[in-house]
C-alpha positions in Angstrom: -1.3 9.8 -20.9 -3.0 10.9 -18.0 -1.8 10.7 -14.5 -2.4 12.1 -11.1 -0.9 11.6 -7.7 -2.9 10.7 -4.4 -2.9 9.7 -1.0 -5.3 6.3 -0.5 -6.8 6.6 3.2 -7.0 3.2 5.1 -10.1 1.0 4.4 -12.4 2.1 6.9 -12.5 5.4 5.9 -12.8 4.2 2.4 -15.7 2.1 3.5 -17.4 5.0 5.6 -16.5 7.6 2.2 -18.0 4.9 -0.4 -21.1 4.5 2.3 -22.0 7.9 0.4 -20.4 7.6 -2.5 -22.6 4.9 -3.7 -25.4 7.1 -4.1 -23.9 10.4 -4.6 -20.7 10.2 -6.4 -21.1 9.7 -10.5 -17.8 8.7 -10.6 -18.0 6.0 -7.5 -17.1 3.4 -10.5 -14.1 5.2 -11.4 -11.5 5.5 -8.4 -11.4 4.8 -5.2 -11.5 7.4 -2.5 -8.6 9.4 -2.2 -7.0 12.2 -1.3 -5.4 14.2 -4.3 -1.8 15.2 -4.2 -1.3 16.5 -7.4 -4.2 16.4 -9.8 -4.5 14.7 -13.6 -1.8 16.1 -16.1 -1.1 15.1 -19.4 2.6 13.1 -20.1 4.6 11.2 -22.5 6.5 8.5 -21.5 9.4 9.9 -21.3 8.0 12.4 -19.2 6.9 9.9 -16.9 10.2 8.2 -15.8 11.7 11.3 -14.8 7.9 11.9 -12.7 8.6 8.4 -11.1 12.1 9.4 -10.0 11.1 12.2 -8.9 8.7 11.1 -6.7 11.3 8.1 -5.8 13.3 11.3 -4.0 10.3 12.8 -2.7 9.0 9.5 -0.9 12.2 9.0 0.5 12.3 12.7 2.0 8.9 12.8 3.3 7.9 10.9 6.8 4.3 9.4 7.1 1.8 11.6 6.6 -1.3 12.3 9.5 -4.6 12.8 8.4 -7.0 14.4 10.5 -11.0 14.2 9.1 -12.8 16.4 10.5 -16.6 16.8 9.1 -17.9 16.8 6.0 -18.3 20.7 3.8 -19.3 21.5 0.3 -17.5 23.4 -2.5 -20.9 25.0 -3.1 -21.9 27.9 -4.9 -18.4 27.4 -7.0 -19.2 23.3 -7.6 -21.9 21.1 -6.1 -19.2 18.6 -4.6 -19.7 17.0 -1.3 -16.6 16.0 1.0 -14.8 15.1 3.9 -12.4 17.8 5.4 -9.1 16.9 5.8 -7.6 19.1 7.9 -4.6 20.7 6.5 -1.6 20.4 8.3 2.1 21.6 7.8 3.1 17.9 6.7 0.5 17.7 4.1 1.3 21.1 2.7 5.0 20.3 2.6 4.5 17.3 0.9 2.3 19.1 -1.9 4.4 21.7 -2.8 7.1 19.1 -2.9 5.1 17.0 -5.5 4.9 20.6 -7.5 8.5 21.5 -7.4 11.9 20.3 -9.1 11.5 18.3 -12.1 7.3 17.7 -10.7 6.9 21.7 -11.4 4.2 22.2 -12.2 1.2 25.3 -11.1 -2.1 24.0 -10.0 -4.9 24.7 -11.2 -6.7 25.0 -7.7 -5.4 26.5 -4.4 -4.3 23.3 -2.1 -7.6 22.2 -0.2 -7.1 18.4 0.9 -10.6 16.3 0.9 -12.1 13.4 0.2 -15.1 13.3 -2.4 -18.2 11.8 -1.7 -20.2 13.5 -3.6 -20.5 15.0 -6.9 -22.9 16.5 -9.3 -25.3 16.7 -7.1 -28.4 18.9 -7.3 -28.5 21.9 -5.3 -31.4 20.2 -3.1 -30.0 17.1 -2.7 -26.3 18.6 -1.8 -28.2 20.7 0.9 -30.2 18.1 2.3 -27.0 15.3 2.6 -24.9 17.9 3.8 -27.4 19.0 6.6 -27.3 15.0 7.5 -23.9 15.0 7.4 -23.3 17.9 10.0 -25.3 16.1 12.8 -22.6 13.3 12.2 -19.2 13.4 14.6 -17.1 12.4 11.7 -13.6 12.0 12.7 -10.6 10.0 11.4 -7.3 10.2 12.8 -4.3 7.7 10.9 -1.1 8.1 9.1 -0.6 7.6 5.8 2.9 5.7 4.9 2.6 5.8 0.8 1.3 8.0 -2.1 0.5 6.2 -5.4 1.0 7.5 -8.9 -2.4 7.0 -11.2 -2.9 6.3 -14.6 -6.3 7.3 -16.4 -7.7 4.1 -18.4 -9.6 5.0 -21.5 -13.0 4.5 -19.8 -12.2 7.5 -17.7 -10.7 4.6 -14.8 -8.1 5.2 -12.8 -5.8 2.9 -11.6 -1.9 2.7 -9.8 1.3 2.4 -12.2 3.5 3.1 -8.9 3.2 3.0 -5.2 5.8 5.1 -3.5 6.5 4.1 0.5 7.3 7.6 2.7 10.6 6.1 4.1 12.4 9.6 5.5 13.3 9.5 9.6 
């Protein structure tokens, strides 16, 4: 089973992201707008129990996380992915580290760059056209996220929530 851990932003941010994803994201129908905190890995059922227990521990030690979204960027020339930039914070970085330590130990494939994908598999021309239009908008959102979700991938490539973990630290 393939799993991943994400933060889901509010409906307001998801609606904004989806207004672009409908047209520019080839994976629009497969997953809700999110911030990937732990990339896809393959696990068996025995590992899943350990992971769920570890995620419960991480959530119990985590306060709600502040998200600051500011503008749109691209991973070009590495990848023609368009995204909303989530400003890095100590809170996000600490959560990311906790989700890759102890029973969750795993070396991420990429450096942690929090973002919400709004376009992918775009041609260079399309990417630059949309990015230039987005740069003219004052894209700013700020909110607290109070939970993370463990997702699993279905056979058709779509993702569903396996379990949600509320941040309960004071």
